[in-house]
N, C-alpha and C positions, 0 to 999 in steps of 0.2 A: 503495500500500500504507500504511495507517493502522497506526503502530505506536507501542506504549507503551513501547519500550526504546529503550536510549541510542542517538544516534545519531553517525555517523561523518562526519567532515568529511575526504573523500579529496583529494589534488590527486595528478592525474597529468599526466604529459607524456610525451612520445613523444622517446625520445631520440634523436641524433647529426643533430638538424638546428638551424639557426638562421633566422630567429629562432624561438625555442621554439613549440612546439605545444602548448598545457595546456588541462587542464578541471580545475573545480572542482566536487565533487559531496558531494552530503548522501546518505545511505544507512543503513540500521537495520542496527542490529550482529547481526542477523537474517539480514541478506541472505547468501545462500549467494554459493559463488564461481562456481556455474553462472548464478546470477542476476546477480551483478557483469560476467561476461561481456557478457550484454545490457545489460546497462546501461552499460558501456565501449563496446561498439559503437554505440550510438545517441549518447552523449556525444563521441565521437572523431567518427564521422562513416564507421564502418565499413560493411559490407554482411552481414555473418554467414556470409560463404561460404566463409571457410577456418576451418584449426583455429585450436586455443589452446590456450595452456600459462601455468598461474602457477608460480610456485615462491615458497614461505612458508616460513619456517624451514628453509631447504634440502630442502623436500620439493617434488615436483612434483604438481600436480593440473591435471586437462584432458579432452582428447578421449580416448578409447578410443583410437584407433588410435594414440596416441603412448605408448600404456602408460603411463600415467598415471596419480594417482590420481583417485577417483571426487570431480568437482568439487562434490558436494551437502555440501560440507560450510559451516559459518557462520562469519560473523568473528568472533563472539564467542569461538570455541571456540579461537582462536588466541591470545586474551588478550594483544591489541596496546596496545600504550602508545603514547603521542604522540610523534610525530616517526619510529616506525617505517616500514620500509619493507619493500615486496616488488615482485616484478616479475611483468609479462604481457604475454608475446610472442603476437601476433596472426600468423597466415600463416608457416609455417615454411619456406616458401621466400624470400618478401620478407625477413622475421624483423623485423616491426617490434616492437621492445623498448618497452613503457614500463615507467619508475617509479611506483611507486603510495606515495604517504606519506601514514600517518595524521596529518595537521595537528592534529586536534582530536577529543576524544570527549566529547559533550554531553548533558545532560541532555534529554529530550523536550520541544521546543516543540509546541504543538498546528499541526503541518500533516501534508500528505501527502507521502510519499515514494515512490519516491528525487526529487530535485532536483537540478539543475544550477546553479549561483548566479555562474560565471565561467569565462571561457576566452580564448583566443586564440589566431589562426590556424585557416585551413580545413586539413581533414586531406586528406592525399595518396590520388591516386586509385587504387582497388584495382588489383594486378597492374602496376605500371610499373617494377618491379625495385629495390624497397628504399628503403636511404636513399641510395645511390650513383644510383641510375637515376632518384629523382626529382629530387635536385638537378641531374641532369645536364640532364634534361627542364626545369628551371626555369630554368637558366642559357640554355638554348637558348631558351625562350618570352623572353627580354628582350635577346636576343644581336643580331647583323646580319643571320641570312638573316630574323629575326619582322622587324625593322624595314624591311628589303628588300620584305618581302610587304606592308607598311601602305603603304608607298610606291605599291606596283602598285595597292592598293585604292585610295588618293587618288588615282591618276591615271584609274582607271574611274569616279570618283564625277565628277570634273573634266569626263570627256568626256560623261556623260549630262546634268549641269547644260547644258554649253556647246551641245549638240545642240536644248534648248529644245522637247524633243515631250513633253508629260506622259501622252500616249493612247500611247507606245508602251511595250511590257513591256520589262522592265529585262533581259530576257534576250537583246534584240536585239543588248545593247552587251558581251554577255559575252565572252570569248576562253577559250582553253585555258588561260594564262597567269593569267588572273583567276581562272576556276575553280580552280585549283591552291593559290592562293594563299590561297585563301579554306578550302578544305579544311585547311589547314596550320594557318590560322589557329583552327579551331575545334578541331582536335586541340591546340591549345598552351590552350586557355581552362583546363584544370582545372591547370595546373601554373604558373596566374598566380595571385598571393598573392590570396586572397580574404578574405572576413570573415566569423570566427564569430559564429552567432546562438544567443545562450543562449535567445531566447523559442522557436525553432523546436525545439531539443532538449527542453525542457519539453514543449511540445505533443506530441511524440513520445511523452515519458513518459506524457503523461496517455492517450496513445491505445492504449497498450499495446505499442508497436512493441518495446521491452526484452524482453517477455516472448515475443515472438514468434521474434527473434533468441537467444533464450539456448538454444531447443530445436532451431537448425537444424543442432549438431553435438554429437548425443547421445552421452551416456556408456553 
C-alpha cells in the first residue's frame, strides 16, 4: 500500500515470554485495526485461524463472535501520541496477548507499506496451550528426554556407518525405539529456539498475505 499519510512505527511484543519475541513494523495511519490484525499475523508468524481482539482507549474491537466493536476503524482516528500503548489478543483459548507501542509518528518517506524493520524470536506454534503450554514444551525440548532421544539417534547412525553397506536402505536399520525417538524429535522442532527472518516477513507483505489473513475472521 503506497500512502501519503503519516507513518506509524509500532513495536509489538508477545507478553509472558523470555527471551522476548517482538517485531517492529511501519504502517500508514490510515491502516484500520482489521488491516493491522492481518499485518500482525504475518509479522509475528501466526496463521489467522482464531479470533482476535484489540483494546484501544478502554474500548474493544475485533471478531464479531466476541461482541466487540467493528475493527474497520483507522489508527488515525484514535489520535495516538508517541509512546502510547494498546493491546492485541489472538486466540481467546490460548490467549496470546501482544503489547503494541507507538514508538514514532513520522512524515511519510517514499516507500511502500506495510513493512517490518526489526524483530527477534520465532513465533510459538498455534494451539500449543498458550504461554504456559509453550514454555513447558520448550523446556522439555531441551530436557533429559530430548537428550536421551538424541543419544538413540547417535547410536542408530553409528550402527549404520559400522555396517558399511551403502546400498542397503536406512529402513533396514530402523527399530521401534529409533522411530519413536525420531517422531518425538520432529514434534519438538517448533519449540526449539528459531530465528526470525525480517526478509521472509516483508516478502509475505509484498505478496499480500496480510490482506488474506485479515479477512479470515470477518466482522
